Residue, then its C-alpha position, 0 to 999 in steps of 0.5 A: m519456497l513457501k508451501i503454505t500461505g494465508y491471511s485473515d479477514r480482520l486485523y484486530a478484534r475484541a472479545g466476542e468478535t470473529i476472525d476468519f482464516k483462509i489458508n492455501c497449501d501446495d500439498p494435500g493432507e492436513y495441517e496443524a493450526e495453533i493460535v500463539r502469542i508473539v513475543c519476539g520473532d527474531d530468529n537471529p541466534e545472537g538475539p533474544g530468540v523466537k518467543e511464542i506463547p501458545f493460547a488454548c482455544a477452540a480454533n486449535g486443531r488439524y484441518p484439511a489442506r487445499r489449494q486456493e488461487i489468487r486471480a489478479g487483474s482489474y476490470v469492470a463487470v456489468d452483470d445484467p446488460a439487458p438493454l443490450a440484448a436486442l442490438k442489431s446495429f451498434t457502435v462501441e467506443a472509448f478513449i484509451w491510453p494503453t501502457t503495454p500494447a505489445k504485451g498480447v491480447q487485451g480486452v477494452i469493451a466486450h459483450r461477447d459469449a464464446d461465438a456471439g456478440f462483440a469485443l473491442m480489444v488490443d490484438a496479439s500484434g498490439c493493434l486495435a481490433i474488433e471481434v464479432g460472433d455470428g453464433t457459429s464463429v468469430k470474425t476479426l477486423s484489425s487496424d493493422a496499426p500498432l498502438l503506441a504506449r502512453r498516448w491517448y487514442h479515440v477508438g471504436a467500432s460499429f456495425d450497420a445491420s442495414d448493409n452489414s458494414l463493419r467499421l473500426f477506427q483508431l485515432p490518436l488525439a495528438p497525431v505525429p507526422r510519419v508515425a503510422d498509428e492512425a487507422r480507419m477500416k471498413v469492410t462488408a461482412s457476410f454475417k450479422p452479430a448474434e445476440a450475447a447473454s454474457p455481462v459487459y466487461i471493460a478492460a478484460l475479456p470473458e472466458l469459460r470459467a474466469v475473466s482474462a486478457f486484462y488491459n493495462g492502461k487507462i480507459d475513459s468514457p466507454r460508450i455503446f450506441g444502438s446505431p452506427l455513428d457517422d464520422a461527424s458524430l465521432a468527431s464530436l465525441a473526440a471534441d467533447a461536444p454533443i453529437a448529432t445522431g442518437d443517445p448512447i444505450a450505455a455511457w459509463d462515467f468513471s469520474a462519478d463516485m470515484h471513491s467507490q467500487r461502482a462504475v456509474e452508467r449515465s443512460d440506463g442504469l447499467h452500473g458496473r462493479v469495479v473489480n480488484f481496485p484499479a487506480r481511480a482519480m486518474a487524469g483523463w484524455n481531456w485533462t487540460g493541466e490548468i487544475m490539479d484537484w479532481k474535485q474542482d472538475p471531476s470530468q477531467w479525471g474520467a479515466i481508470h488505470f487498469h492493471d493485469d496485476d491489480i489485487y484487492d481481496a484474494g477471495w479465498e474461502t474460510d478454513f477455520s475461525l476464531v471467536i475471541p474469548d473473554d479471557m484472551p489478553s490484548a497482544l500480538y497473536a498469529a495463527r501458526i500453520r504447520m505441515d510437513g516442515a512448512e510453516e506460515y503465520v497469520p498475525f492479528t491483534v486483540t484489543p481490550a474491552p473498554g474499561k479493561e485497558s492497561r496503562i501502556a499501549f504499543l501502537l503497531p504501525y500496520a499501515t507501514y507494514m501494508a506499504y511494504a507488503n510483498d515488496h520486491l526490493g530484493t529482486d526488482g529494487g534497482n541499485g539495491e546493493l549500491l543503496n545498501n552498501i552490502l550484498n543483498v541476501l534473498n530470503p524465501p519470501d523474496l524468491f516466492l514473490n519473484e515467481h508469484w506476482e499474483y500475490g500483489g506488490s507493495l507501494y514500493d513496487n511498479h505494476s507490470d506496465g511500469s506505473g507505481i502501485c498506489y493501493s495496498s491491501r491486507l486481504r491477501p497473504i503478506v508473506n514478508q510481514r511475518p515472525k522469523t522473516q529477514g528482510v533485504l533492508g535492515g542493515y549489516g548483521g544477523s538481524k536484518l528486520w523490517g516492519l512487523n518482525a522488527d517491532t517484536h523487539i519492542i514487544d519482547w523488551l516490554h515483556a522482559m522489563g515486566h511492563a503490562f501493556d496492550v497492543i493496538t493497531d494504527e488501522e484501529l486508530n484510523d477507525r476509532g480515532v482518539a478515543l482509542l488512545e485516551p484510556y492510556a497514560v503512555v502510547i509507544t510507537g513502533s520502530h517505523p510508523e512511516y505511513v499515516s492517515t489524516e485520521m491517525w495524525e489528528a487522533t495523535r495530535s488530539y491525544l497529545d493536546g489532551g495530556g497524553r504522553l507518547m514515546y516515538l521509538g523509531g525513525d522515518g515516522f509520520y512521513w507519508r499521508v495515506a488514506y483508508h477506504r471508507e467502505c472497503p476494509g483493509i486497503l489504503e492508498l498512497r500518492r507519491a507526490e512532489t518530493g520525498v524518498r520515492a520508489w516511483s512518482a505519481e503522474a502529473g495531475e494525479y496527486y489527489q487521493s481517490f479515497d478521500g480527495r485529499y492532497g497526497g504525498l509528504w506530510l511536510r507538504q501539507g504544512r505538517a512536518p513530523q517535527g511539529l508532531v514528534g519533535v523530529g523528522f526524516a533526515a537521512q537513510g542508510f542500510d549498511l552500519s548503524s552508529y551510536y549517540r553522544r549526549t549533548p549539553d541539553s542532556l545536563k539540564a535539570e528538566v531532563q535528568f530523569i532520562f539519564e539516570g544511571i547513564g554517564e555523562d561521556e557514555l556512548i549510547g547504543d554503540f551495540g545492537l542487532i540492527g547494523g551493530g548500533a542504535a542509530g541507523l537505517e532511517v534517522d530523524r533530526a530536530a529542525p526548528e524551521l520545520g516545527t520542532p517546538p521551542n521547548a524541545y530539548v535535543v538531549a543526544s545526537s548520533e554521529a559517525h555514520t558512513n558515507a552510504y547514508y544520504i540526506v533525503p531529497e526534500e532536504f536540499l534544492e539541487t544536487g551537489p557534493a556533501l550529501g553523505g553521512d561523513e560530510n553532512p551534519s544533517v545526517r543524524a538522529d536526534m533524541t528529543f524530549f518536550e512537553t505538550p499541553n495539559e502535562g503531556a509529553v513526547f520522547s523521540v529517539g529518531s532511529m529505526a535501529w533503536a529497538g534492536s539494541l534493547s535486548h543487548a547484554g540481557y536487557d542491561n544496557n544504556v538504550s534499555r535503561i533510557t527507554d525504561n527511565v522515560l517509560r516509568r517517568f511518563l507513567d508517573p502523572t506528576a507534572f514535569 
């Protein structure tokens, strides 16, 4: 198991900027921290080996170890509820869509101290309940009618100080005969609620030192009135109509400022803090299904979907910091933490100062690393062994994450209530995106690499071949746009740039249109559209809309991103198939054995001879490698003119002989049937392509995630390495093609 975990506040930095590192250690004592340059993270003895270069700096040293905890669970906190202090009579109500009502006590709306105030909640029996504190004790009234999961209810409670009557109501918006989930309760209390001083919490309950009893499900339009509402007024609220009696003291409108972490309150300015990024732009109780874009009528998307395992910023204290020195070269680095045989890496990159760039940039696809961050595919990814066609091997990160869900899941996981995780943050330890980490996916063999560690094969190759290069990240590309790429003659992608924001896509297009040259050395790239938050650093959003290879699917009406209002899902569905950008697009996936490429007639044309210098006409390309035993594998991309592969593109090689555990992706067929596997379907292939772009730019694509794992074979003297080097050297030559 992992005894040290950590993260940093920044992913990339330039000279003079500071990165703060936050470390958790299970055991007391001291740990050693050292900044190292990561060249290769593959610990497979058949590969190039782990290569790290220590970097001397003031941050290196020994530091006291301590425990730091992650507190997962989302909620809204209203920190200064002064207008509620003098409440004698009140009504508290909301629309709720619970997803785990039988899981235990869960807060809905609470303004309660230990023995004062009130709390509307789901009780231990899965029923709606109201707790009221009179200053010395707490009284509870339950509906005694269990709530059903994933159904909308109008719920609430009221207290009338004139006669001490306490009422509770739980009203399904779509009643079903013979289903006893409706309740109207009224009792006469022998006490009056005492004034509470605590904040108001929505979707959680206050405790002495923390917040707990997190609610799972949607909450829409929570309100507090300063009087007991009658049945007619409650019915008007459920009909979304004006009520006859009184205005609310507090009325939170979750349809407002949905991109923000603020819960807008419409009556008295009692705005709340939204904690740990619950899902916003969620279809509410009054969504009609007639429109799908929340921007057209935000009032129909007034729900927030809370989860007891949401996490954004772990909030750990800083243990040590690094001020990037002027002489620190651009590269992939990590703070390496060691203590009593335990080890942790916290990766980061250094970007060169303007005017000091190399001619080559290696673009780390960190958005994809975040999409897979802390995935539970090995323990919770159903049918994993059938999908992979090999036995899963669980590694220390898999076992750790299985016991520590508070570290958050990936965009491939589900929350505890079964809903898909649509936000992923890097402000937490991401234990599976580290050097020396093997993955569940990654093909048969000794190097089962995925994400960051797989991309160190490309970094290692660039070092071995003597190419000077910078390392940049796609998060920085999202932040800075095409200006980040413009100084470079050649940009090289990682092995799997699957998740791409609109800003990243447009910057790449602008770079190519301006004469830039791109080497896409991966597969399943430019596939899903994501969005970064504009105000909160280090978090991105995904809506798995319509089709594609999906671990979960977004609910109806929830295809538009909350961060930027754009339609989510596949870039293909935006009319921007990857073929139109890089010539190839995701065609098939398989996770057992990788295969090889065979040259095509296009490869004999004069225009592309530079690619194959030193390569025989009948030579199989990449029938070797660390990832599944070949250069064409895992996730592979094909050319498709009907999807946008440019008419000037040359398909110079294609893979063949994939196993029947490779299946074409679902957007490639309209209905299920036979012949979807690799030994039957011609679309199961990787196409190696080259084409020119305006202003003497160009794109070379290999269409395979496994390509990078073949670069180091036979001491880097092989046809995969030679082709890559041929293209890179020609792309560095400014002469027109």
